[in-house]
C-alpha positions in Angstrom: -237.2 -39.4 -129.8 -240.3 -41.2 -128.2 -243.0 -43.5 -129.5 -246.2 -42.2 -131.0 -248.1 -43.5 -127.8 -246.6 -40.8 -125.8 -248.4 -38.0 -127.8 -251.5 -36.7 -125.8 -254.7 -37.6 -127.3 -255.9 -33.9 -127.8 -252.6 -33.2 -129.6 -253.0 -36.3 -131.7 -256.5 -35.2 -132.7 -255.1 -31.8 -134.0 -252.4 -33.6 -135.9 -255.0 -36.0 -137.6 -257.2 -33.0 -138.6 -254.2 -31.1 -140.0 -253.2 -34.2 -142.1 -256.8 -34.8 -143.2 -256.9 -31.2 -144.6 -253.4 -31.0 -146.1 -252.0 -34.4 -147.0 -253.6 -36.8 -149.5 -253.8 -40.4 -148.6 -253.2 -39.9 -144.9 -253.8 -43.6 -144.2 -250.6 -45.3 -143.3 -248.9 -42.1 -142.0 -246.6 -42.7 -139.0 -246.3 -40.0 -136.4 -243.1 -40.0 -134.3 -242.7 -37.5 -131.5 -239.5 -35.6 -131.6 -237.5 -33.9 -128.7 -238.6 -30.3 -128.4 -236.8 -27.2 -127.5 -237.0 -25.3 -124.2 -240.1 -23.6 -125.3 -243.8 -24.7 -125.3 -244.1 -26.1 -128.8 -244.1 -29.8 -129.6 -242.6 -31.5 -132.7 -243.5 -34.5 -134.5 -242.3 -36.2 -137.7 -244.7 -37.5 -140.3 -243.6 -40.4 -142.2 -245.5 -41.7 -145.4 -244.6 -44.4 -147.8 -243.5 -42.7 -151.2 -243.5 -39.2 -149.9 -241.0 -36.9 -148.2 -241.2 -36.8 -144.6 -242.1 -33.5 -142.9 -242.0 -32.0 -139.4 -245.0 -30.4 -137.6 -244.4 -27.7 -135.1 -247.5 -27.9 -132.7 -248.2 -24.7 -130.7 -250.2 -24.9 -127.5 -253.2 -23.3 -129.2 -254.4 -21.5 -132.3 -251.9 -19.2 -134.0 -252.0 -16.1 -136.3 -249.4 -17.4 -138.7 -248.9 -14.2 -140.6 -248.3 -12.3 -137.3 -245.7 -14.9 -135.8 -242.2 -13.6 -135.3 -241.1 -17.0 -136.8 -243.0 -16.2 -140.1 -241.5 -12.8 -140.1 -237.9 -13.7 -139.5 -238.1 -16.7 -141.8 -239.0 -14.3 -144.7 -236.0 -12.2 -143.8 -233.7 -15.2 -143.6 -234.9 -16.4 -147.0 -234.2 -12.9 -148.4 -230.5 -13.1 -147.4 -230.4 -16.0 -148.2 -229.2 -18.3 -145.5 -230.3 -21.9 -145.3 -233.4 -22.5 -143.0 -236.2 -25.2 -143.3 -238.9 -24.5 -145.9 -242.4 -23.8 -144.6 -244.7 -26.4 -146.2 -248.1 -25.3 -144.8 -249.9 -24.3 -141.7 -253.2 -24.1 -139.9 -254.1 -21.1 -137.6 -257.0 -22.9 -136.0 -255.0 -26.0 -135.2 -251.9 -24.1 -134.2 -249.7 -26.3 -136.5 -246.9 -25.4 -138.9 -245.5 -28.0 -141.4 -241.8 -27.7 -142.1 -239.2 -29.4 -144.2 -237.7 -32.3 -142.4 -233.9 -31.8 -142.0 -233.3 -35.0 -140.1 -232.0 -35.5 -136.5 -228.4 -34.7 -136.9 -227.4 -31.5 -135.2 -224.0 -30.0 -135.2 -223.8 -31.1 -131.7 -224.2 -34.8 -132.5 -222.3 -34.7 -135.8 -219.1 -33.4 -134.3 -219.1 -36.2 -131.6 -217.8 -38.6 -134.3 -216.5 -36.3 -137.1 -212.9 -36.2 -138.0 -211.1 -32.9 -136.9 -210.9 -31.6 -140.5 -214.6 -32.1 -141.1 -215.5 -30.6 -137.7 -213.4 -27.5 -138.6 -215.0 -27.2 -142.0 -218.5 -27.4 -140.6 -217.5 -24.7 -138.0 -216.0 -22.4 -140.6 -219.5 -22.7 -142.5 -221.2 -21.7 -139.4 -218.9 -18.7 -138.8 -219.4 -17.6 -142.5 -223.1 -17.8 -141.9 -222.8 -15.4 -139.0 -221.0 -13.0 -141.3 -223.8 -13.3 -143.9 -226.5 -12.6 -141.3 -224.7 -9.5 -140.1 -223.8 -8.1 -143.6 -227.2 -8.9 -145.2 -229.1 -8.0 -142.2 -227.6 -4.5 -142.2 -228.5 -4.4 -146.0 -232.1 -5.5 -145.6 -232.7 -3.5 -142.4 -236.4 -2.4 -142.4 -239.1 -1.8 -139.7 -241.2 -4.3 -141.5 -239.0 -7.0 -140.0 -239.5 -7.7 -136.2 -235.8 -8.1 -135.2 -235.0 -4.4 -136.1 -237.4 -3.3 -133.5 -235.9 -5.1 -130.5 -232.4 -5.3 -129.1 -230.1 -6.5 -126.4 -230.1 -3.2 -124.8 -228.7 -2.5 -121.3 -232.1 -3.3 -119.5 -232.3 -6.7 -121.3 -228.6 -7.7 -120.6 -229.0 -6.8 -116.8 -232.3 -8.8 -116.6 -230.5 -11.9 -118.0 -227.8 -11.6 -115.4 -230.4 -11.2 -112.7 -232.1 -14.2 -114.1 -228.9 -16.1 -113.4 -228.8 -14.9 -109.7 -232.4 -15.9 -109.2 -232.6 -19.1 -110.9 -229.1 -20.5 -110.7 -227.4 -19.0 -107.6 -230.4 -18.9 -105.4 -232.9 -21.4 -106.7 -230.6 -24.1 -108.0 -227.4 -23.7 -105.8 -229.4 -22.5 -102.7 -227.1 -19.5 -102.2 -228.1 -17.4 -99.3 -227.1 -14.0 -100.7 -226.6 -11.1 -98.2 -227.9 -7.7 -99.1 -224.3 -6.6 -99.4 -223.4 -9.2 -102.1 -226.7 -8.7 -103.9 -225.9 -5.0 -104.2 -222.4 -5.7 -105.3 -223.6 -8.1 -107.9 -226.0 -5.6 -109.3 -223.3 -3.0 -109.7 -221.0 -5.6 -111.6 -224.0 -6.6 -113.8 -224.7 -2.9 -114.6 -221.0 -2.3 -115.8 -221.0 -5.4 -118.0 -224.4 -4.7 -119.5 -223.5 -1.0 -120.1 -220.3 -1.9 -122.0 -222.0 -4.5 -124.1 -225.0 -2.4 -124.9 -222.7 0.3 -126.1 -221.2 -2.1 -128.7 -222.1 -1.6 -132.5 -225.4 -3.5 -133.1 -225.9 -6.1 -135.8 -228.6 -8.6 -136.6 -228.3 -11.6 -134.3 -229.9 -15.0 -134.4 -230.0 -14.8 -130.7 -229.4 -18.6 -129.9 -226.7 -19.6 -132.5 -225.2 -22.8 -131.1 -224.6 -26.4 -132.1 -228.2 -27.5 -131.2 -229.8 -25.0 -133.6 -227.6 -25.9 -136.5 -228.6 -29.0 -138.5 -226.3 -30.9 -140.8 -228.4 -32.1 -143.7 -226.9 -33.3 -147.1 -223.5 -32.2 -145.9 -224.7 -28.5 -145.4 -225.8 -26.5 -142.3 -229.2 -25.4 -141.8 -230.3 -22.8 -139.1 -233.3 -23.4 -137.0 -234.9 -21.8 -133.9 -234.5 -18.2 -135.3 -237.6 -16.7 -134.3 -236.1 -14.7 -131.5 -233.7 -12.8 -133.7 -233.0 -9.2 -132.7 -230.2 -6.5 -132.7 -227.3 -7.0 -130.5 -223.4 -6.9 -130.3 -221.4 -8.1 -133.2 -219.9 -10.7 -130.9 -223.1 -12.3 -129.8 -223.8 -15.1 -132.2 -220.0 -15.9 -132.4 -219.8 -16.3 -128.6 -223.0 -18.5 -128.8 -221.2 -20.8 -131.3 -217.7 -20.9 -129.8 -218.4 -20.8 -126.1 -221.2 -23.3 -126.5 -222.6 -25.1 -123.5 -223.3 -28.1 -125.5 -220.0 -28.8 -127.4 -216.3 -29.0 -126.6 -214.1 -27.1 -128.9 -210.4 -27.2 -129.0 -208.8 -23.8 -128.1 -206.7 -23.8 -131.2 -209.8 -24.1 -133.3 -211.6 -21.4 -131.5 -208.8 -19.0 -132.1 -208.6 -20.0 -135.7 -212.4 -19.4 -136.2 -212.2 -15.9 -134.4 -209.5 -15.0 -136.9 -211.7 -16.6 -139.8 -214.5 -14.3 -138.7 -212.4 -11.2 -138.7 -210.7 -12.0 -142.0 -214.1 -12.5 -143.6 -215.5 -9.4 -142.2 -212.4 -7.4 -143.3 -213.5 -4.3 -141.4 -211.0 -1.4 -141.9 -209.1 -0.5 -138.9 -210.3 -3.6 -137.0 -208.5 -3.9 -133.7 -208.3 -7.8 -133.1 -207.4 -7.4 -129.5 -210.3 -5.1 -128.8 -212.6 -7.5 -130.5 -211.3 -10.5 -128.4 -211.9 -8.4 -125.2 -215.4 -7.7 -126.4 -216.0 -11.3 -127.2 -214.7 -12.6 -123.8 -217.1 -10.0 -122.1 -220.0 -11.2 -124.2 -219.0 -14.8 -123.5 -219.1 -14.1 -119.6 -222.6 -12.5 -119.8 -224.0 -15.1 -122.1 -222.8 -18.1 -120.1 -224.1 -16.7 -116.9 -227.5 -16.3 -118.6 -227.2 -19.9 -119.9 -226.7 -21.1 -116.2 -229.8 -19.1 -115.4 -231.7 -20.9 -117.9 -230.5 -24.4 -116.8 -231.4 -23.5 -113.2 -234.8 -22.4 -114.3 -235.5 -25.6 -116.3 -234.4 -27.6 -113.3 -236.1 -25.9 -110.4 -239.2 -24.3 -112.0 -240.0 -26.8 -114.7 -238.5 -30.0 -113.2 -236.5 -30.8 -116.1 -232.9 -32.4 -115.7 -232.2 -32.2 -119.3 -229.8 -29.4 -119.0 -228.0 -30.4 -115.9 -225.1 -32.2 -117.8 -224.2 -29.0 -119.5 -223.6 -26.9 -116.3 -220.0 -28.1 -115.7 -218.8 -27.0 -119.2 -220.6 -23.7 -118.9 -219.1 -23.0 -115.5 -215.6 -23.8 -117.1 -216.3 -21.1 -119.8 -217.3 -18.6 -116.9 -214.1 -19.5 -114.8 -211.8 -19.0 -117.7 -213.1 -15.6 -118.7 -213.2 -14.4 -115.0 -209.6 -15.5 -114.6 -208.4 -13.8 -117.9 -209.1 -10.3 -116.8 -208.2 -8.5 -113.6 -211.2 -6.4 -113.8 -213.4 -9.4 -112.9 -211.5 -10.1 -109.7 -214.2 -8.8 -107.4 -216.9 -10.7 -109.3 -215.0 -13.9 -109.3 -214.4 -13.6 -105.6 -218.2 -13.1 -104.9 -219.4 -15.8 -107.2 -216.7 -18.3 -106.0 -218.1 -18.0 -102.4 -221.2 -19.9 -103.7 -219.9 -21.7 -106.7 -216.6 -23.7 -105.9 -216.2 -24.5 -109.4 -215.2 -20.9 -110.0 -212.4 -20.8 -107.5 -208.9 -20.4 -108.9 
């Protein structure tokens, strides 16, 4: 969180115009800039005496609120229902959306000091919410909702793996890949993507991790859901349990996977087959996350995500080592990434 003086003048003018039009007695309101996400939106908190605070999401320019994926997916989430911040107002011309203020405590920060039983309880809540999104997402499926028209198909999954090669291996780690290695990596990526794309598709949040779950009044709330789409039934569970931002005890991870399968209660569910699909999904998603971290560092000049690279590489190393099928991929990547050497 930073001081109000760090808000650009043009943005502050838009905020003032929005508050003039939507909030009575704007005098005395304090505007505090909040840490944003990896996108191009900015966020501020509006504090007023005697009134509930609210958060403003500020887009780079004008918006068409009714056409935004955020608006569309929020309606779907409300219909389930799962807990998300309420939308309090908006201005298309100013590019601003006012949201319920859920505070500053993410699941990531909360578990740093929470006792083990409280941590486990919150993660069970988070896993249960994944089940609700999948089950109600199936029941509410409609072309009227954006997520049902987009998916983690083979092309998208391969693109994300190539993103890792481009922005992490080459740009961030300065790997000088030979044509032979590049071709071999492409084949490995195609096999991974093909298997994942063939999985049964469910509604996925798409970025369901400890930074996108807020702890508010002892309850979890889901944020940053606008990119929801169809994908493998392991996707959100992997995002949560193989998180780049949080350390989870191995026993807790196993218990939470069991909890997910128990709540789903799918007839004939093969737990071992599910676990193999979970690990394959984890490998793909963690490689993609490394690509994002490399992109933020090298293309956007941000060091924000650098501290999370070692944990993510640990996840990748563990999954590569767990399955003989990844021997060739492990050997190729370890040549450029010493953290992956066994």
